N, C-alpha and C positions, 0 to 999 in steps of 0.2 A: 378407822378412816378419819373420823372427826378429830381424834386426839392427834393424829399425824398432821392434819391440816393446821390445827391450832399451834402445834409445836413448830411447824415450818413457818407459819405466819409470825410467831414470836421471834424466831431466828432472824427472819428478814427484817423485822423491826429493829433488832439488835444490830444487824449489819448496817442498816440505814443510819443508826445513831453513830456508829463508828465512821462511816463515810462522811456524815455531816460534821462530826468533830474534827476530822482530818482535812476538811475542806476550807480551812482557814490558815493563812500563812503563819500567823503568830502561834497558833496551836501546833502546827508542824514543827516550828522552831523549838517550842517547849518539849515536844516529844523527842526531838533529836538530842536536846540537852539531857533529858532524863534517860534516854536509851543508852547513854554512856555507862550507866550502872549504879551511880551513887544517888541515893535519895537526896533531894535538895529542898531547901527552904524557899519561901517566896522571895526573900531578900536575895538569895543566890540566883534565883531564876530571873529576877529583875535586873541584875547587873548587866551592863552593856545594852540595855534596852531603853527606848524612849518612853515606854509604858510605865504607868504607875503600878504600885503594888496591888491596888484595887482592881485594875484592869487585868493584871496577870492572874489574880485570884478568880475572876469571872471566867477566864479561859480555862483555868485548871478545873473549875467546877464542871464545865462542859466535858472536858476529858474524863473527869471522874464519873460523870453520868454515863458515859460510853464505856466505862470500865478500863480505859486505856491507862489511866494512872490511879493510884490509890494513895490516900494520905495516911501517914503514920505519925503518931504523937511522939515527940522527943522532948520531954520536959514541958516547957511552956510553948513550944512552937510545933507547927506541923511541918513535916517533911513529905515531899511527894516523890513517889517511886513509879517507875514505868512497869506496866504489866503487858507483856507481849501477847498473851493468850487471845484477846479479842482480835488483834491484827492477824494472828495465825488462822483464826477461824474464818475471817473475811478472805484471806488468801486461799484457803481451801474451797470456799464458796466460789470465788472467781475462777479457780482451776476447774471446778465442776461445770460452771457455766461455759467456760472456754471449750471444754471437752464436748459439751452439747452442741455448741456452734460448729465445731470442727466436724462432728458427725452429720449435722444438718447440711453443711456446705458440701461434704463428700457425697451425700445422697443427691443433692441438687446437681452436682457435677456429673454424677453417674446418669441421672435422668436426662440432662441436656445432651450428653455425649451419645446416648443410645438412640 
């Protein structure tokens, strides 16, 4: 029981990091660029943006902490790649919560109508 509670608590913390990371417009833009499939350097990700390389780097670190992106060394530079797994896990969690709410609302409807 305790292990299950700890594991569930850790997962929720992980989900919270993903939600927090995606709660910023700049980070959403970076994820959209990286989701196209090609790992990109900070210079490539800065193109077309008003932000500095340093600002982009800070945003990438937040995404990396949430495991949404990972850095891969390519010679002297780091390239960042999208990892869809944490977002898929959050989607599964939201599907689970949605199902619970649907069941709760169905019970409430049944109670009110009877």
